[in-house]
C-alpha positions in Angstrom: 91.9 93.8 76.8 93.0 92.7 80.2 94.6 89.6 79.2 96.6 91.5 76.6 97.6 94.3 79.3 98.5 91.2 81.7 101.0 89.7 79.2 102.8 93.0 78.1 103.0 94.2 81.9 104.7 90.9 82.7 107.1 90.9 79.9 108.2 94.6 80.5 108.6 94.0 84.0 111.2 90.9 83.3 113.0 93.7 81.0 112.8 96.4 83.9 114.4 93.5 86.5 117.1 92.8 83.6 118.1 96.4 83.4 117.8 96.9 87.0 120.2 94.0 87.8 122.6 95.4 85.1 122.6 99.0 86.2 125.2 100.9 88.1 124.6 100.8 92.1 126.5 101.6 95.1 124.8 100.9 98.5 125.0 99.5 101.8 124.9 95.4 101.9 121.7 95.0 104.0 118.5 94.1 102.7 116.9 96.1 105.5 118.3 99.2 104.4 116.2 102.3 103.4 116.8 106.1 102.5 116.4 106.9 106.2 115.0 104.0 108.1 114.0 105.0 111.5 111.5 102.4 112.4 112.6 100.5 115.4 109.6 98.9 116.7 111.0 95.4 116.1 114.6 95.7 116.7 114.3 92.8 119.3 113.0 90.7 116.7 115.5 88.8 114.2 115.5 90.7 110.9 113.7 88.6 108.1 115.7 89.0 104.7 113.9 91.9 102.6 113.2 90.7 98.9 112.4 92.9 95.9 110.9 92.1 92.6 114.4 92.1 91.0 115.5 89.6 93.3 112.9 87.2 92.3 113.4 87.7 88.5 117.5 87.4 88.9 116.8 84.4 91.0 114.5 82.7 88.3 116.8 83.9 85.2 119.7 82.7 87.3 121.5 86.3 86.7 124.5 86.7 89.4 123.7 89.7 91.5 126.7 92.1 91.4 128.6 92.4 94.6 127.7 95.6 96.9 129.8 98.2 98.2 129.5 97.8 102.0 130.1 101.4 102.7 127.3 104.2 104.1 127.2 105.5 100.9 123.6 105.1 99.0 124.0 105.8 95.1 121.9 104.4 92.7 121.2 104.8 89.1 118.9 102.5 86.8 117.8 102.5 83.4 114.5 101.1 83.2 112.2 100.4 79.9 108.4 100.1 81.1 104.9 100.2 80.5 101.8 101.3 82.3 98.3 102.2 82.1 96.1 105.2 83.1 92.9 106.4 82.4 94.1 109.6 80.5 97.2 107.7 78.7 95.7 104.2 78.1 98.3 101.8 77.4 101.8 103.4 77.4 105.4 102.4 77.0 108.2 104.6 78.2 112.1 104.6 79.0 112.9 105.7 82.2 115.9 106.9 84.1 116.2 107.5 87.8 119.1 107.8 90.7 119.7 109.0 94.0 122.9 110.0 95.5 124.6 112.7 97.4 125.4 115.9 95.7 128.4 116.4 98.2 131.2 114.3 99.4 131.4 112.5 102.9 127.8 112.5 104.0 126.7 111.6 107.5 124.1 109.7 108.8 121.4 112.4 108.6 122.2 114.0 105.3 119.6 114.3 102.9 119.8 112.3 99.4 119.1 114.0 96.3 117.1 112.4 93.4 116.5 112.8 89.8 114.0 111.2 87.6 113.6 111.4 84.0 111.4 109.6 81.3 110.3 109.5 77.9 106.6 108.1 77.3 104.5 107.3 74.1 100.9 106.1 75.0 98.1 104.9 73.2 96.7 107.9 72.6 99.5 109.7 70.8 100.8 111.4 73.8 104.6 112.2 74.4 105.5 113.1 77.9 109.1 113.9 78.6 109.7 115.2 82.0 113.0 115.9 83.9 112.4 116.1 87.7 115.0 116.9 90.7 115.3 117.4 94.4 118.7 118.4 95.1 120.2 118.7 98.6 123.4 120.8 99.6 125.6 119.8 102.4 124.3 119.7 105.8 120.9 120.0 104.4 121.0 123.9 104.1 119.5 124.5 100.7 117.2 122.4 98.7 116.8 122.8 95.1 113.6 121.5 93.4 112.8 121.7 89.5 110.2 120.2 87.5 111.1 120.5 83.5 108.9 118.8 81.1 107.7 118.8 77.7 104.3 117.3 76.7 102.4 116.9 73.3 99.2 115.8 75.0 95.8 115.1 73.3 93.5 114.9 76.5 90.1 115.3 77.4 88.1 117.8 79.5 84.2 117.8 80.4 83.5 121.6 81.4 83.8 123.7 84.5 82.6 122.7 88.2 81.3 119.5 89.7 78.0 118.8 87.9 79.4 117.9 84.3 78.9 114.2 83.1 81.0 111.9 81.2 79.0 112.7 78.1 80.1 116.4 78.3 83.7 115.2 77.4 85.8 116.2 74.6 89.3 116.4 73.3 91.7 119.2 73.5 94.9 119.1 71.9 98.1 120.8 72.9 102.2 121.1 72.9 103.1 122.2 76.5 106.3 123.4 78.4 106.6 123.3 82.1 109.6 125.1 83.8 109.2 125.0 87.5 112.4 125.9 89.8 112.5 126.6 93.4 115.3 127.3 96.0 114.6 127.0 99.6 117.1 127.5 102.6 116.6 125.9 106.0 114.9 127.9 108.6 114.8 125.7 111.3 114.7 121.8 112.0 112.8 120.2 108.9 111.4 123.6 107.8 112.4 125.7 104.6 111.4 128.6 103.0 112.3 130.5 99.5 111.5 131.3 96.0 111.1 129.8 92.6 110.5 130.6 88.9 107.5 129.3 87.8 107.1 129.3 83.6 104.2 127.4 81.8 103.6 127.6 78.0 100.9 126.0 75.7 100.5 126.3 71.9 98.9 124.9 69.2 95.8 124.3 71.1 93.0 123.1 69.4 89.5 121.4 70.1 89.2 118.2 68.1 86.0 115.7 67.3 83.5 118.4 67.6 80.6 119.1 65.3 81.0 122.6 63.6 78.7 125.2 65.5 79.3 123.5 68.8 80.4 126.2 71.7 82.1 124.4 74.2 82.8 125.2 77.9 86.4 126.3 76.8 85.0 128.6 74.4 82.7 130.2 76.8 85.1 130.6 79.2 88.1 132.3 76.5 89.5 129.9 74.2 93.3 130.8 73.5 95.3 129.1 71.1 98.2 130.3 72.7 98.9 130.5 76.5 101.8 131.7 78.8 102.2 131.9 82.4 105.0 133.5 84.5 105.5 134.3 88.1 107.8 134.5 91.0 106.5 132.1 93.3 106.8 132.0 97.1 107.2 128.7 99.1 107.2 127.5 102.5 107.8 123.6 103.2 108.0 121.6 106.3 109.2 117.7 105.8 109.6 115.5 108.7 108.9 112.2 106.9 111.6 109.4 107.4 111.6 108.3 103.7 110.0 110.5 100.8 110.2 107.7 98.6 107.8 105.5 100.8 107.1 106.9 104.1 106.0 105.1 107.0 105.7 108.2 109.6 106.2 112.0 109.8 104.7 115.3 108.2 104.8 117.1 104.9 103.4 120.4 104.4 103.7 122.6 101.4 102.7 126.2 100.7 103.2 128.0 97.2 101.8 131.4 96.4 102.4 132.1 92.7 101.3 135.6 91.2 101.4 135.6 87.4 101.7 139.1 85.7 101.5 140.2 82.1 104.3 142.1 82.7 106.5 139.3 83.2 105.0 137.7 79.8 101.8 136.1 81.1 98.5 136.0 79.0 96.7 137.2 82.0 97.2 138.4 85.5 96.0 135.9 88.2 97.1 134.7 91.7 97.6 130.9 92.5 97.6 129.1 95.8 98.5 125.9 96.8 98.4 124.4 100.5 99.4 120.4 100.7 99.4 118.2 103.9 100.6 114.7 103.9 100.6 112.7 107.4 101.9 109.4 107.9 100.8 107.4 111.2 100.8 104.0 112.8 97.3 103.1 114.5 99.2 100.9 117.0 102.9 100.9 118.2 103.9 97.6 116.9 102.2 97.8 113.6 104.1 98.5 110.5 101.0 99.3 108.6 100.7 103.1 107.8 97.5 105.2 107.6 98.2 108.1 105.1 96.2 111.3 104.9 96.5 113.9 101.9 94.8 116.8 101.5 95.5 119.2 98.4 93.9 122.6 98.1 94.4 124.3 94.8 93.0 128.0 95.0 92.7 131.1 92.8 93.3 134.2 94.9 91.4 137.6 93.8 89.6 138.5 91.1 92.3 137.2 88.0 91.4 134.9 85.3 93.5 132.0 84.9 93.6 130.6 81.6 91.5 127.5 81.2 94.4 124.7 80.8 95.9 126.2 84.1 92.6 125.9 86.1 92.8 123.5 89.1 91.7 120.1 87.6 91.5 116.5 88.7 94.8 114.7 88.0 96.9 117.9 87.3 98.8 117.9 90.4 102.6 117.9 89.5 102.5 114.1 89.7 99.4 113.6 88.1 98.0 111.5 91.0 94.8 113.2 92.5 91.7 111.7 91.9 92.3 108.0 91.5 89.0 106.5 89.9 88.6 109.6 87.6 90.1 110.4 84.6 92.6 113.3 84.4 90.7 116.5 83.4 87.3 115.0 85.1 86.7 118.0 87.0 87.6 121.8 86.7 87.3 124.7 88.5 88.6 127.8 89.7 89.2 126.5 93.2 89.9 122.6 94.3 89.7 121.0 97.5 90.7 117.6 97.7 91.4 114.9 100.4 92.4 111.3 100.3 93.3 108.6 102.9 95.1 105.4 102.3 95.7 102.4 104.4 98.8 100.7 103.7 99.6 97.2 104.9 102.2 94.1 104.3 101.2 90.8 103.0 104.6 88.9 102.8 106.9 89.2 105.5 109.9 89.5 103.3 108.6 92.7 102.2 107.6 91.6 98.5 104.1 92.2 98.6 101.7 94.7 100.4 98.3 96.1 99.6 96.3 99.6 100.1 92.9 100.4 100.4 92.0 104.4 99.6 89.0 106.6 99.4 89.2 110.1 98.3 86.9 113.1 97.6 87.3 116.5 95.6 85.1 119.3 94.9 85.1 122.5 92.5 83.7 125.8 92.1 81.7 126.5 89.0 83.2 129.0 86.6 84.6 132.0 88.4 82.5 131.8 91.4 84.4 131.1 94.6 81.5 128.8 95.9 82.5 124.8 96.0 79.8 122.5 94.3 79.4 118.7 95.6 82.0 116.5 97.0 82.6 114.0 94.6 83.8 110.8 96.2 85.8 107.5 95.1 87.5 104.6 96.4 89.5 101.7 95.5 92.2 98.9 96.3 95.5 98.2 95.1 98.7 95.9 95.3 102.1 96.7 96.1 105.2 95.0 94.7 108.7 95.9 96.1 110.6 97.2 93.3 113.6 98.7 95.4 114.2 97.4 98.7 116.9 100.0 99.6 114.6 102.9 98.6 111.5 101.4 99.5 109.7 102.0 96.0 106.8 100.1 95.2 105.3 99.0 91.7 101.8 100.2 92.5 98.6 98.7 90.8 95.5 100.5 91.7 91.7 100.3 90.8 89.5 103.1 91.5 85.7 103.6 91.3 84.2 107.0 91.2 80.6 107.9 90.8 78.4 107.9 87.2 80.5 105.1 85.8 84.1 106.6 86.4 86.5 103.7 87.1 89.9 102.5 86.1 93.1 101.2 86.6 96.4 103.3 87.6 100.1 102.0 87.4 102.7 104.2 89.0 106.3 103.4 90.2 106.2 105.0 93.4 103.6 105.8 96.0 100.6 108.1 95.2 101.5 110.6 97.9 
Protein backbone atom coordinates (compact mmCIF):
# COMPACT_ATOMS: atom_id res chain seq x y z
CA UNK A 1 0.00 0.00 0.00
CA UNK A 2 2.77 2.45 0.89
CA UNK A 3 4.64 1.74 -2.36
CA UNK A 4 1.47 2.31 -4.41
CA UNK A 5 0.93 5.60 -2.60
CA UNK A 6 4.51 6.75 -3.29
CA UNK A 7 4.20 5.97 -7.02
CA UNK A 8 0.82 7.69 -7.27
CA UNK A 9 2.04 10.66 -5.29
CA UNK A 10 5.15 11.09 -7.47
CA UNK A 11 3.13 10.99 -10.69
CA UNK A 12 0.64 13.54 -9.46
CA UNK A 13 3.34 15.90 -8.21
CA UNK A 14 4.84 15.94 -11.73
CA UNK A 15 1.39 16.77 -13.12
CA UNK A 16 1.00 19.47 -10.48
CA UNK A 17 4.25 21.08 -11.50
CA UNK A 18 3.38 20.93 -15.19
CA UNK A 19 0.13 22.78 -14.59
CA UNK A 20 1.91 25.15 -12.21
CA UNK A 21 4.42 26.00 -14.92
CA UNK A 22 1.72 26.60 -17.54
CA UNK A 23 -0.63 28.61 -15.30
CA UNK A 24 -1.04 32.37 -15.52
CA UNK A 25 1.11 34.28 -13.08
CA UNK A 26 2.22 37.84 -12.58
CA UNK A 27 4.62 38.26 -9.71
CA UNK A 28 7.81 40.01 -8.63
CA UNK A 29 10.89 38.65 -10.38
CA UNK A 30 12.71 37.72 -7.22
CA UNK A 31 13.03 34.22 -5.84
CA UNK A 32 13.12 35.56 -2.30
CA UNK A 33 9.75 37.37 -2.49
CA UNK A 34 6.78 36.36 -0.31
CA UNK A 35 3.32 37.81 0.21
CA UNK A 36 4.53 40.04 3.00
CA UNK A 37 8.17 39.35 3.76
CA UNK A 38 9.47 41.31 6.73
CA UNK A 39 12.16 38.90 7.88
CA UNK A 40 15.44 40.83 7.86
CA UNK A 41 17.55 38.76 10.21
CA UNK A 42 20.19 38.15 7.53
CA UNK A 43 20.00 41.25 5.36
CA UNK A 44 23.78 41.63 5.49
CA UNK A 45 24.33 38.15 4.04
CA UNK A 46 24.19 37.33 0.31
CA UNK A 47 20.81 35.93 -0.67
CA UNK A 48 20.73 32.27 -1.68
CA UNK A 49 18.46 31.71 -4.66
CA UNK A 50 15.27 30.08 -3.45
CA UNK A 51 13.91 27.00 -5.20
CA UNK A 52 10.52 25.31 -5.15
CA UNK A 53 9.46 21.92 -6.42
CA UNK A 54 8.06 23.20 -9.73
CA UNK A 55 11.53 24.64 -10.44
CA UNK A 56 13.04 21.19 -9.93
CA UNK A 57 10.52 19.46 -12.19
CA UNK A 58 10.78 22.13 -14.89
CA UNK A 59 14.54 21.68 -14.91
CA UNK A 60 14.25 17.89 -15.00
CA UNK A 61 11.69 17.97 -17.83
CA UNK A 62 13.52 20.86 -19.56
CA UNK A 63 10.42 23.05 -19.54
CA UNK A 64 11.19 26.71 -20.16
CA UNK A 65 9.98 29.04 -17.45
CA UNK A 66 7.79 31.86 -18.65
CA UNK A 67 9.21 35.32 -18.16
CA UNK A 68 7.98 37.06 -15.03
CA UNK A 69 6.55 40.52 -14.77
CA UNK A 70 8.95 42.55 -12.65
CA UNK A 71 6.28 44.85 -11.28
CA UNK A 72 5.34 44.82 -7.64
CA UNK A 73 1.97 43.31 -8.45
CA UNK A 74 1.64 39.80 -7.04
CA UNK A 75 -1.06 37.87 -8.86
CA UNK A 76 -1.06 34.13 -9.33
CA UNK A 77 -3.69 31.69 -10.52
CA UNK A 78 -3.17 27.97 -10.91
CA UNK A 79 -5.13 24.85 -11.82
CA UNK A 80 -3.70 21.81 -10.08
CA UNK A 81 -4.59 18.14 -10.42
CA UNK A 82 -3.49 16.50 -7.19
CA UNK A 83 -3.70 13.48 -4.94
CA UNK A 84 -3.58 13.13 -1.20
CA UNK A 85 -4.19 10.90 1.74
CA UNK A 86 -5.76 11.32 5.14
CA UNK A 87 -7.25 8.97 7.69
CA UNK A 88 -10.79 10.16 7.01
CA UNK A 89 -10.66 10.01 3.19
CA UNK A 90 -8.08 7.35 2.44
CA UNK A 91 -6.49 8.03 -0.95
CA UNK A 92 -8.14 10.89 -2.79
CA UNK A 93 -7.80 12.62 -6.13
CA UNK A 94 -8.76 16.22 -6.70
CA UNK A 95 -8.69 19.10 -9.11
CA UNK A 96 -7.83 22.31 -7.29
CA UNK A 97 -7.81 25.93 -8.40
CA UNK A 98 -6.32 28.72 -6.34
CA UNK A 99 -5.47 32.35 -6.76
CA UNK A 100 -3.83 35.24 -4.96
CA UNK A 101 -4.56 38.74 -6.20
CA UNK A 102 -5.39 42.30 -5.25
CA UNK A 103 -9.10 43.09 -5.49
CA UNK A 104 -8.39 46.74 -6.33
CA UNK A 105 -6.07 48.80 -8.51
CA UNK A 106 -2.72 50.31 -7.52
CA UNK A 107 -1.88 48.36 -4.34
CA UNK A 108 0.78 49.77 -2.05
CA UNK A 109 3.46 47.87 -0.13
CA UNK A 110 1.27 47.17 2.92
CA UNK A 111 -1.86 46.18 0.98
CA UNK A 112 -3.55 42.92 1.93
CA UNK A 113 -3.63 40.30 -0.80
CA UNK A 114 -6.88 38.43 -1.46
CA UNK A 115 -7.07 34.67 -1.88
CA UNK A 116 -9.51 32.25 -3.50
CA UNK A 117 -9.44 28.48 -3.26
CA UNK A 118 -11.66 25.75 -4.66
CA UNK A 119 -11.31 22.06 -5.39
CA UNK A 120 -13.29 19.00 -6.34
CA UNK A 121 -12.30 15.83 -4.48
CA UNK A 122 -13.31 12.21 -4.85
CA UNK A 123 -11.98 9.80 -2.25
CA UNK A 124 -11.36 6.10 -1.76
CA UNK A 125 -14.43 6.01 0.51
CA UNK A 126 -16.77 7.47 -2.16
CA UNK A 127 -16.73 10.93 -0.63
CA UNK A 128 -17.30 14.08 -2.70
CA UNK A 129 -15.94 17.35 -1.33
CA UNK A 130 -16.45 20.66 -3.14
CA UNK A 131 -15.37 23.80 -1.22
CA UNK A 132 -15.18 27.41 -2.41
CA UNK A 133 -13.30 29.58 0.07
CA UNK A 134 -12.26 33.22 -0.11
CA UNK A 135 -10.49 35.86 1.94
CA UNK A 136 -11.02 39.21 0.22
CA UNK A 137 -9.67 42.64 1.14
CA UNK A 138 -10.82 46.07 0.03
CA UNK A 139 -8.47 48.96 -0.66
CA UNK A 140 -6.47 50.24 2.30
CA UNK A 141 -7.46 47.11 4.25
CA UNK A 142 -10.66 48.72 5.53
CA UNK A 143 -12.93 45.70 5.04
CA UNK A 144 -12.23 41.97 5.13
CA UNK A 145 -14.78 39.62 3.54
CA UNK A 146 -14.41 35.92 4.38
CA UNK A 147 -16.57 33.13 2.99
CA UNK A 148 -16.57 29.35 3.21
CA UNK A 149 -19.05 27.59 0.95
CA UNK A 150 -18.95 23.84 0.49
CA UNK A 151 -20.92 20.79 -0.60
CA UNK A 152 -20.06 17.35 0.76
CA UNK A 153 -21.44 13.87 0.14
CA UNK A 154 -19.60 12.37 3.05
CA UNK A 155 -19.64 8.86 4.50
CA UNK A 156 -17.55 9.24 7.66
CA UNK A 157 -16.86 7.55 10.96
CA UNK A 158 -18.16 8.50 14.39
CA UNK A 159 -17.20 6.93 17.71
CA UNK A 160 -19.63 8.39 20.24
CA UNK A 161 -19.43 11.17 22.81
CA UNK A 162 -16.64 12.24 25.12
CA UNK A 163 -13.00 11.32 25.45
CA UNK A 164 -13.36 7.73 26.66
CA UNK A 165 -14.49 6.06 23.45
CA UNK A 166 -12.39 3.42 21.68
CA UNK A 167 -11.67 2.64 18.04
CA UNK A 168 -13.98 -0.38 18.34
CA UNK A 169 -16.89 2.02 18.95
CA UNK A 170 -16.64 3.41 15.43
CA UNK A 171 -19.34 3.09 12.78
CA UNK A 172 -20.27 4.96 9.61
CA UNK A 173 -22.63 7.91 9.23
CA UNK A 174 -23.45 8.99 5.68
CA UNK A 175 -24.93 12.38 4.81
CA UNK A 176 -25.12 15.24 2.33
CA UNK A 177 -24.02 18.62 3.63
CA UNK A 178 -24.11 22.24 2.50
CA UNK A 179 -22.17 24.88 4.41
CA UNK A 180 -22.58 28.61 3.72
CA UNK A 181 -20.54 30.79 6.09
CA UNK A 182 -19.90 34.46 5.31
CA UNK A 183 -18.41 37.25 7.42
CA UNK A 184 -17.82 40.94 6.78
CA UNK A 185 -15.45 42.73 9.13
CA UNK A 186 -14.33 46.34 9.34
CA UNK A 187 -11.02 47.64 10.61
CA UNK A 188 -11.21 48.89 14.20
CA UNK A 189 -7.53 49.60 14.74
CA UNK A 190 -4.20 48.32 13.47
CA UNK A 191 -4.61 44.56 12.75
CA UNK A 192 -7.94 44.44 14.64
CA UNK A 193 -11.23 43.82 12.83
CA UNK A 194 -14.80 43.27 13.95
CA UNK A 195 -18.05 42.47 12.20
CA UNK A 196 -20.92 40.06 11.65
CA UNK A 197 -21.51 36.91 9.67
CA UNK A 198 -24.32 34.74 8.34
CA UNK A 199 -23.80 31.02 9.08
CA UNK A 200 -25.97 28.35 7.50
CA UNK A 201 -25.49 24.57 7.73
CA UNK A 202 -27.79 21.91 6.30
CA UNK A 203 -27.52 18.10 6.52
CA UNK A 204 -29.94 15.78 4.76
CA UNK A 205 -30.30 12.11 3.89
CA UNK A 206 -28.51 11.32 7.16
CA UNK A 207 -28.20 7.59 7.79
CA UNK A 208 -26.21 5.12 9.83
CA UNK A 209 -24.74 2.22 7.87
CA UNK A 210 -23.07 -1.12 8.55
CA UNK A 211 -24.88 -1.75 11.84
CA UNK A 212 -26.66 -4.85 13.08
CA UNK A 213 -30.41 -4.41 13.46
CA UNK A 214 -31.52 -3.37 16.93
CA UNK A 215 -28.19 -1.73 17.86
CA UNK A 216 -28.79 1.59 19.63
CA UNK A 217 -25.93 3.95 18.84
CA UNK A 218 -24.69 7.06 20.61
CA UNK A 219 -26.30 9.06 17.80
CA UNK A 220 -29.66 7.39 18.51
CA UNK A 221 -29.35 8.07 22.23
CA UNK A 222 -28.42 11.69 21.63
CA UNK A 223 -31.25 12.28 19.16
CA UNK A 224 -31.01 10.97 15.60
CA UNK A 225 -32.20 13.41 12.91
CA UNK A 226 -32.44 12.62 9.20
CA UNK A 227 -32.39 16.33 8.38
CA UNK A 228 -30.65 19.11 10.28
CA UNK A 229 -30.56 22.87 9.77
CA UNK A 230 -28.57 25.46 11.68
CA UNK A 231 -28.95 29.17 10.95
CA UNK A 232 -27.46 32.07 12.87
CA UNK A 233 -26.15 35.62 12.72
CA UNK A 234 -22.64 35.52 14.17
CA UNK A 235 -20.53 38.22 15.83
CA UNK A 236 -16.83 38.02 14.97
CA UNK A 237 -13.66 39.69 16.25
CA UNK A 238 -10.27 39.07 14.65
CA UNK A 239 -6.70 40.26 15.29
CA UNK A 240 -4.03 39.35 12.75
CA UNK A 241 -0.41 40.58 12.81
CA UNK A 242 1.11 37.63 10.89
CA UNK A 243 3.71 38.56 8.30
CA UNK A 244 2.37 35.96 5.84
CA UNK A 245 -0.97 34.17 6.38
CA UNK A 246 0.06 31.37 4.00
CA UNK A 247 3.19 30.43 5.99
CA UNK A 248 3.77 32.76 8.96
CA UNK A 249 7.21 33.27 10.45
CA UNK A 250 6.10 35.70 13.15
CA UNK A 251 3.03 37.43 14.49
CA UNK A 252 -0.24 36.63 16.23
CA UNK A 253 -3.68 35.54 15.07
CA UNK A 254 -6.76 35.73 17.31
CA UNK A 255 -10.26 34.77 16.19
CA UNK A 256 -13.41 34.93 18.33
CA UNK A 257 -16.83 33.93 16.94
CA UNK A 258 -20.15 33.88 18.82
CA UNK A 259 -22.93 32.17 16.89
CA UNK A 260 -26.49 31.92 18.26
CA UNK A 261 -28.71 29.53 16.26
CA UNK A 262 -32.47 30.03 16.50
CA UNK A 263 -35.48 28.01 15.37
CA UNK A 264 -37.27 31.19 14.22
CA UNK A 265 -34.49 31.58 11.63
CA UNK A 266 -34.87 27.97 10.46
CA UNK A 267 -32.61 26.05 12.85
CA UNK A 268 -33.60 22.59 14.02
CA UNK A 269 -32.66 23.49 17.61
CA UNK A 270 -31.83 26.56 19.70
CA UNK A 271 -28.18 26.58 20.76
CA UNK A 272 -25.18 28.89 21.04
CA UNK A 273 -21.71 28.15 19.69
CA UNK A 274 -18.56 30.00 20.77
CA UNK A 275 -15.10 29.75 19.23
CA UNK A 276 -11.90 31.22 20.70
CA UNK A 277 -8.76 30.59 18.64
CA UNK A 278 -5.16 31.70 19.11
CA UNK A 279 -2.10 31.18 16.89
CA UNK A 280 1.35 32.50 17.70
CA UNK A 281 4.64 32.31 15.80
CA UNK A 282 8.04 32.86 17.43
CA UNK A 283 11.79 32.71 16.75
CA UNK A 284 13.61 31.16 19.69
CA UNK A 285 16.77 33.17 18.92
CA UNK A 286 17.21 36.45 17.01
CA UNK A 287 19.27 34.82 14.26
CA UNK A 288 17.28 31.67 13.48
CA UNK A 289 14.64 31.35 10.79
CA UNK A 290 13.17 28.30 12.51
CA UNK A 291 9.70 28.92 13.91
CA UNK A 292 7.91 27.72 17.04
CA UNK A 293 4.18 27.78 16.27
CA UNK A 294 1.48 27.48 18.95
CA UNK A 295 -2.23 26.87 18.35
CA UNK A 296 -5.14 26.93 20.79
CA UNK A 297 -8.59 26.05 19.43
CA UNK A 298 -11.50 26.11 21.89
CA UNK A 299 -14.95 25.27 20.54
CA UNK A 300 -17.68 25.55 23.16
CA UNK A 301 -21.44 25.30 23.51
CA UNK A 302 -22.85 28.07 25.70
CA UNK A 303 -26.04 27.83 27.70
CA UNK A 304 -28.54 24.97 27.83
CA UNK A 305 -29.16 24.56 24.12
CA UNK A 306 -28.64 21.23 22.38
CA UNK A 307 -26.57 21.30 19.17
CA UNK A 308 -27.37 18.68 16.52
CA UNK A 309 -25.07 15.65 16.83
CA UNK A 310 -23.31 16.41 13.53
CA UNK A 311 -22.54 19.99 14.62
CA UNK A 312 -21.10 19.13 18.01
CA UNK A 313 -17.42 20.07 18.48
CA UNK A 314 -15.37 17.18 17.11
CA UNK A 315 -11.83 16.19 16.17
CA UNK A 316 -10.90 17.36 12.68
CA UNK A 317 -14.10 19.33 12.14
CA UNK A 318 -12.57 22.79 12.31
CA UNK A 319 -12.93 24.85 9.12
CA UNK A 320 -9.86 23.28 7.49
CA UNK A 321 -10.16 19.76 9.02
CA UNK A 322 -6.75 20.05 10.72
CA UNK A 323 -7.21 19.53 14.47
CA UNK A 324 -6.02 16.26 15.93
CA UNK A 325 -3.22 15.00 13.68
CA UNK A 326 -2.70 11.38 14.68
CA UNK A 327 -6.45 10.74 14.97
CA UNK A 328 -9.15 10.18 12.37
CA UNK A 329 -11.70 12.94 11.84
CA UNK A 330 -14.62 12.55 14.28
CA UNK A 331 -12.57 10.41 16.69
CA UNK A 332 -13.81 12.43 19.68
CA UNK A 333 -16.99 14.47 20.00
CA UNK A 334 -18.71 16.39 22.78
CA UNK A 335 -20.49 19.55 23.83
CA UNK A 336 -17.20 21.34 24.48
CA UNK A 337 -13.76 20.94 22.94
CA UNK A 338 -10.46 22.30 24.27
CA UNK A 339 -7.48 21.82 21.95
CA UNK A 340 -3.82 22.83 21.98
CA UNK A 341 -0.96 22.13 19.59
CA UNK A 342 2.65 23.19 19.16
CA UNK A 343 4.89 22.71 16.16
CA UNK A 344 8.57 23.43 15.57
CA UNK A 345 9.31 24.26 11.93
CA UNK A 346 12.87 24.12 10.65
CA UNK A 347 14.68 24.38 7.35
CA UNK A 348 16.76 21.56 5.91
CA UNK A 349 18.10 22.93 2.62
CA UNK A 350 19.48 26.46 2.34
CA UNK A 351 17.59 27.06 -0.89
CA UNK A 352 14.28 26.60 0.93
CA UNK A 353 13.19 23.51 -0.98
CA UNK A 354 13.13 21.10 1.97
CA UNK A 355 12.11 21.59 5.58
CA UNK A 356 10.67 19.61 8.45
CA UNK A 357 8.45 19.85 11.52
CA UNK A 358 7.88 18.06 14.79
CA UNK A 359 4.55 18.53 16.56
CA UNK A 360 2.49 17.55 19.58
CA UNK A 361 -1.17 18.14 20.38
CA UNK A 362 -3.74 17.36 23.02
CA UNK A 363 -7.54 17.56 23.09
CA UNK A 364 -10.32 17.19 25.63
CA UNK A 365 -14.09 16.78 25.24
CA UNK A 366 -17.05 16.90 27.61
CA UNK A 367 -19.27 13.85 27.90
CA UNK A 368 -22.76 14.15 26.47
CA UNK A 369 -24.35 17.43 27.56
CA UNK A 370 -22.31 17.80 30.74
CA UNK A 371 -19.90 20.72 30.88
CA UNK A 372 -17.08 18.84 32.62
CA UNK A 373 -14.12 17.98 30.40
CA UNK A 374 -12.78 14.43 30.55
CA UNK A 375 -9.22 13.40 29.85
CA UNK A 376 -6.63 15.11 27.74
CA UNK A 377 -5.79 12.90 24.80
CA UNK A 378 -2.30 13.50 23.35
CA UNK A 379 -0.68 12.86 20.00
CA UNK A 380 2.69 13.64 18.47
CA UNK A 381 4.49 13.28 15.18
CA UNK A 382 6.81 14.67 12.55
CA UNK A 383 6.57 15.79 8.97
CA UNK A 384 8.37 16.87 5.83
CA UNK A 385 7.92 20.17 4.02
CA UNK A 386 8.53 20.65 0.29
CA UNK A 387 8.34 24.22 -1.01
CA UNK A 388 5.54 24.28 -3.54
CA UNK A 389 5.42 28.02 -4.18
CA UNK A 390 8.45 30.13 -3.22
CA UNK A 391 6.54 33.36 -3.86
CA UNK A 392 3.74 32.74 -1.35
CA UNK A 393 5.69 30.38 0.93
CA UNK A 394 3.18 27.54 0.42
CA UNK A 395 4.53 24.10 1.34
CA UNK A 396 3.47 20.60 0.48
CA UNK A 397 3.07 19.07 3.95
CA UNK A 398 3.43 15.34 4.60
CA UNK A 399 2.91 14.45 8.27
CA UNK A 400 2.70 11.26 10.29
CA UNK A 401 0.98 11.41 13.67
CA UNK A 402 0.66 8.89 16.50
CA UNK A 403 -2.09 9.01 19.12
CA UNK A 404 -3.12 6.62 21.88
CA UNK A 405 -4.86 3.23 21.65
CA UNK A 406 -3.50 2.50 18.18
CA UNK A 407 -4.49 5.75 16.47
CA UNK A 408 -1.93 6.78 13.85
CA UNK A 409 -1.64 7.76 10.23
CA UNK A 410 -0.48 10.10 7.47
CA UNK A 411 -1.91 13.48 6.56
CA UNK A 412 -1.05 15.38 3.37
CA UNK A 413 -1.90 19.05 2.92
CA UNK A 414 -1.07 21.88 0.57
CA UNK A 415 -0.35 24.64 3.09
CA UNK A 416 0.53 24.66 6.76
CA UNK A 417 -1.76 23.01 9.26
CA UNK A 418 -2.04 26.29 11.17
